[in-house]
Each structure stands twice: as structure tokens, then as C-alpha cells.
N, C-alpha and C positions, 0 to 999 in steps of 0.2 A: 504494500500500500504506500502511495506517495504521501508526502507531508508538506504542509505550508508552514514556513518558518520566517514570516515577515510581519512587520507592523502593518496595520490597516492602511496607513497613508502610503506605504511602499507599494502595497498591492494596487492601490488606486493609481498612483503616479506612474507605475510601470505598465499599465494597461491602456488600451485604446479608449478614446472618449466615444461612447455610444449611448444611445437613448435606451434606457432600461425601464421605461414607464410601464410597459406591459407586465414585466415581472414584478415591479413595485405594486401594481394594481392587484396581481394575484396574491402577493404576500399580505397586502392590506385585507383582502377578502378572507384569507385564511385566519388571520388574527381576529378579525371580526367574528368569524364562526366560533372560534375558541372562547372569545370573551362572552359571547351569548350563552354558552354553556355555564360559564362561571357566574354570570349575572343571574341566571335562573336558579342558582343554588344559594347565593349569598345576598344579604341585605347590604347595599352599598350606597354611599353618597359621595359625590365629587367634592374633593377638598377645594375650598375657594382659592387657595393659593395657586392652583393650577389653571384657573379660568383665564388669566391673562396670557397663558401659553396655548390657548386653543388654536391660534394660528400666528406664527412669527416668520420673519423673513419675507421673501418676495415670490415664493412659489405660486404659480407655475413658471414665472418668468426667470426665476433663479433659485438659489437655495432657500429652503423653508423647512417647516416642521410643525409638529403638534405634540403636546404633552398633556395628558389627562391623568390625574391621580385620584384615587378613591380610597375610602376607608369605611369600616362598618363594625358591628359587634364582634364578628369573627375574623375580620381581615384588618391587619394593622396598616398595610399600604399596598395598593395595587397600582401599577403604572401601565398605561396603554399609550404608546408614543411612536413617533417616527421623526427622522431628521435626515436631510440630504438634498440632493439635486438629481432626481431621477433622469432628467434629460441629458445629464452629463456624467452618467456612469455610476452614481453612488446614492444608496439609500440604506438607512439603518432603522430597523423596526423592533420594538420591544413589547412584550406582554409578560409582566412579572407579578406574582402574588406572594406577599409576605403575610403569613397567617398570624393571628393573635396568639397570646401565650396560654390560651385555654386548652390547646392540644399541642402535641409535639410532632405532628406530621411535617415532613420536609416542605420547604417553600417551593414554589413553582417558578422556574426560569425558562423563558423562551426569547430568543433573539434571532432575527432574520436580517441578512445583509445582501446587498447587490453592490459589486465593486469593480467591474461589471459582471463577473461570474457570480454564482450563488454561494451562500454560506448560511449555515444555521447552527444554533446552539440550543440544546434542550437538556434540562437537568432538574434533579431534585436536590435542593440545597439542604444539606443535613443540619440538624439542630442539636447535635451531640457529637462527641468524639467517636468516630466509627471504630477505631482500633480499640477503644475502651469498652464500647457498648455493642457487643456482638449481637445481642437480640435485636437492636435497632437495625443493624446492617442486614440481618437475616430477614427482617420484615419488609424493608423498603428497597433494598439494593440487590440482594442475591437473586430474587425472582426476575430481575431485569438483566442479569448477567448473560444469559443465553442469547437474548435478543441483541444485546450490545455486540457480542461476538459475531452473531449472524450478519449484522450490518457490515462489519469490517470484512468478513469472509466473502459475502455474496456481492459486495459492491466495491471491488478493488479500484474502480475509477474515482471514487471519492478520495479527497485529500484531507487527512487528519490535520486540524489546525492546532499548532503548538504556539502559544503566545510567547513572545520574547520576554515578557514580564513574569518573573518567577512568582510574584504574589498572585497574579491572575491564574497561573497554572495550578497553584495550590487551592484555588477556589473550586476546582472541578471535582465532582464526586466520581467514584469508580465507574459509574454507569452513565456519565455525561456523553451526549452526542455533540460533536463539535467538528464540522466538516465544511470544506469548500467543495463545490460541485458545478458541473456544467449547467447552464441555464436551459435545460431541455425538459420537456413535459414529464418524462419518466422520473426525473429526480425531484421535481417539484411535487409530483404525486407521492413519492417516497416521504418527503418532508411532511406533506399533508397527513399521510397515514400515521407516521410516528408521533406527530404532535397531537392529533386527535386521540389516538390510543392512550397516550400518556395523560392527557387532561382527563379523559374518562377514568383512568386508573387512579389518578390523584384525587379526583372527586370521591371515588370509592373509599380511598384511605381516610378522607375527611369524615365520611359517614361512619366509619368503623372505629374511629379513634377513641381512646379512653381519655377522660379529662385529666389535665395536669393539676396536682394538688395546689391549692391557693398559695401556700407558703413558698412554692417554687416558681410562681409565675413572674414575679418582678425580675428575678435573675435571668429567666429565659427571655423576657422582653428586652432587657438591656443587652444581652448577647446578640439577639436578632438585629437590633438597631446598629450595633457596632459593626457587624458583618456587612449589613446593607450599605452603611456609609462608606466603609473601607473599599468595597467593591466599586461603588459609584465613583468615588474620588480618585481611585488608583487606576481606573480603566485607561489604558494607553490610547484607546480610540477617541478619548475626549479631545485629542488634538484636531480631529476633523471638525468638531464644533467650533473650536477657536478659529480654524481656517475659514469657516463659512460665516460665523456670526460675531467673532471677537471674544475676548476673555470674559467680559462682564456677563454677557448673555449665556455663555457656556457655564459659568459658575452657577447661574440661576437654574439652568437646566439640570446640572448635576445635583443641586439641592432638591430639585423636583423629583429626581430618581430615588433619593433616600428619605425625603420628607423634612428637609431642613427648614422649610418655610411653612410647614403645615399649620393649619388653623383649627381643624377638628381634633378632638382628643383621641389619644390612642386607646384601643380596647383594653 
């Protein structure tokens, strides 16, 4: 299997400039389908801090984006967003759900990228030390191991994405999917299947979860926030936001990803 070992800006700069609007549209549609499943399960309200980010930039005439953040009784922070310039090769889309501390189910992480090839990230963000908590690994990760291996074995044309940032590499779980792929329908269909299956599975985990004892919830919430903030602030791809919109707007977008400006209370 091949491997991608470049920063996102290198991937973009070393590729031809092409209009990827159609792939961007397909990715938007896919995230919309997944979000609809999540919306049907959880009570969610948009945090007012993200309303000013409903549309920024100059899209479709140039770079632009949207960031909508939500919270609710069972969801600490959900982000549905995109950023980029699809007419000039690049778009980055996110759907992430960080659960409240009432249960210990892994958080949901999905990101899609066009650079102008395709790229996707799909993961269950653990909420414990997997090497210490074997039962947690056995419940949420070992059942996905065969599928993870099958994707690698059955699709050798995919390119495993290895971040040049060690911190970001450490954020991936053992069953994370993180690949570059040709922008052909068969691969977009694969991404569609894997993401839908995982969201369905994740929603099942939520339904079956046992409650976390009240005395342990504050520590869990603090750990969740620290992880979310570190991932958002340390993401090397933030440089693309600076390139398109400048440092001030990028800083605001990063805070939107982790909830730095949130107005509604945490669950």
C-alpha cells in the first residue's frame, strides 16, 4: 500500500489547479445525510457563537466556508463545517460529535478533503487509555479491526495518510481510517459506505451505553475538552485557513472547532 507523507499545503501546491465543485457537492451531501441521522437521535441547539460563521469569505467567487456548532443535553459540541475554494482544487469538510460526560462512548470524527484528489478521515476518538482499559478496547475497537484490515487489503490503490505532525499521528485510534484516494465514483461510494456504517454503529453504542457515575463526570468532561482543543489548535492544516482568510479569522474558526467562544452551557 502506498503512503502520503506530506503537509496538506504541499499536497495542494504540488497538484494541478482544477475545479472540484462536483466532488465538494457530493461530500456536502454525504455529511448532510450523516448529520440527519445524528439530528434524529439527539436534542441539539446551535450555539450563537457560530451564527456569524454561517457564511464567510467570498465563495463562490473565491475562498469561503461555513461553521455551525451545536450542543445539547447529551452532546457537548458538534461541528458541521467546510472551508476552501472548490473551484481551485481545495475543500475541507468536517462533521464531529463530542459527547457529554454522561456516557463514555468514543467521540465521532469525520473529515473529508479534496486537494484535488480525495481524502477522508473516520475515527472513534477514545475517552480512556486503551492500553490500560482492555475492556474498552474490546468493546469499541476490536470489533472494527477486521474491517480496518479488509480496507487496506482489498483497496491497495488507497494511500494511507501519515501526518508529518507527531501529535496528530498520536490522535488516531487503532481503527482510524485515514486515506487519500482517486476522485472516482467507486471510492466515493466506499467512503459513503464506511461513514454510514460507522455512524449507525456509533449511534448503537450510544443507545447501549451505561451511565458514567456522577463523581467521574467532571474529570471526563475536562479531559474531553483538553483533547478537543489540542487537536483543533495543533492541526497543521490550519495553515490553509491562514492562507485563505488570515490569522484572525483562522483563530476564530479554530475556537469554533473546540468551543472557545461558546455561549450555551456544557452538558
